[in-house]
C-alpha angles and dihedrals in degrees: 000000000000115000113261090229122034118187118186123190092322116190138174126187119179121217089258090066093254110148106215097169126026118191100317113185117179142149119209117201122222113258098016132118110231119187120200113207127190145128120270112293089019090129101255095126094044088052095055093038090055093049088050092054096248094114125044109229120230092219141350132049141263129199124190115195086344093306121120112239092223108034095033099033099149095050093046096046092049090068093052133086115187126197105191127205091243116079100221113158131148100269098209099043121101114248098241093048092045092056094043091050090057091053087054091054088064091054093252118148116240115285112180090176095055093047090051091051091050094048093046092050089054094044089246102116093096086055095050092115098035121106112244093237088067093058128093120247090260094052090048088057089052090054090053090055090047088053090049091051096040093099098042098249120192093218124046121195118200116191109199091327094180097050110126097002129114127250094260097052088045091059091046090052091049089053090050093051092050087052093051090048089052088053090055100262117145111226125200115179136175117210144168089202101090089188087063093059091042090052102044114014127101090191132021125210118196114213123190127164094348093307125113099226094190143330115214142159105270096236092045092047093054093047096044097048101024133089128224128232120208117200117200119195111198124207088246124036116245123226093197138010112263114241090239093061099045110123139133115289097021121109140160121246125174091337093310131111113238117191123186118196141168110257090211099049116118088243122022094198093225096116090049091048092055092047093052091048088055091047091052089060093249123138124217119226099180145352132208135172132204129197121223114265120245087247088064092047092049092048092048091051094049096045089047088053092052091048091053092050091051093056097048 
């Protein structure tokens, strides 16, 4: 099956000379959740804005559902729902009318049942006749999502969806995103909350300075680039590390041995460490391992990219 979005060598350079996108190539599969991570100014918003037809690219091509975003703009845009970072909603319009109006902009006939379903799914039905200026910031962001879903898009773009919302609403939004994915909607989100990507995404893309550093399955990414930490609890707490156990990556924390190692090294050193612990006359009570978090992987990749730039 062809990808629902195909991006080939996409570039965007502004008149000032600023390179916002630099040769981005990416296939997005139907029904997946793809999270785009990157520091401020990395090009995440420019990338999704270009796919949505809001920014004209300097070079390259993008197809959405097989439709070119420039020559077949209407067909491509009809498949997309976009929730922008900025909360810009007509303040005096009622919530229900606001969402229904957006549906009409896509040439869709009125469908009160669909609008009700969308509003109920976002816990907005009791606000259907409220003016948007009466809503909290979190509620306004829900209205933005409702507007994006009003015409039944196959792809939903969420640009920093959790910005400015509380933890409870963030969790509710995550649940909604999962429900949409189960219904077959493709989700692409940009986020500064790495826990958001770790919680929801099927794949993660790392963007930095307009370039897509990599795109990988979330679990594989963490396994491939992460490190593991082995915590060894002994039958007796240790006050200091015995000389025979000293080695790179091993430290003493709260009486426990903590050993950090590269999962892809030819030898992890774990077997040798356990052997040396036994030779030192120490007894092990418990062992536990912990994989590096997505945040650590992300920081390693971005810092590594900076280091490579500095040497070129």
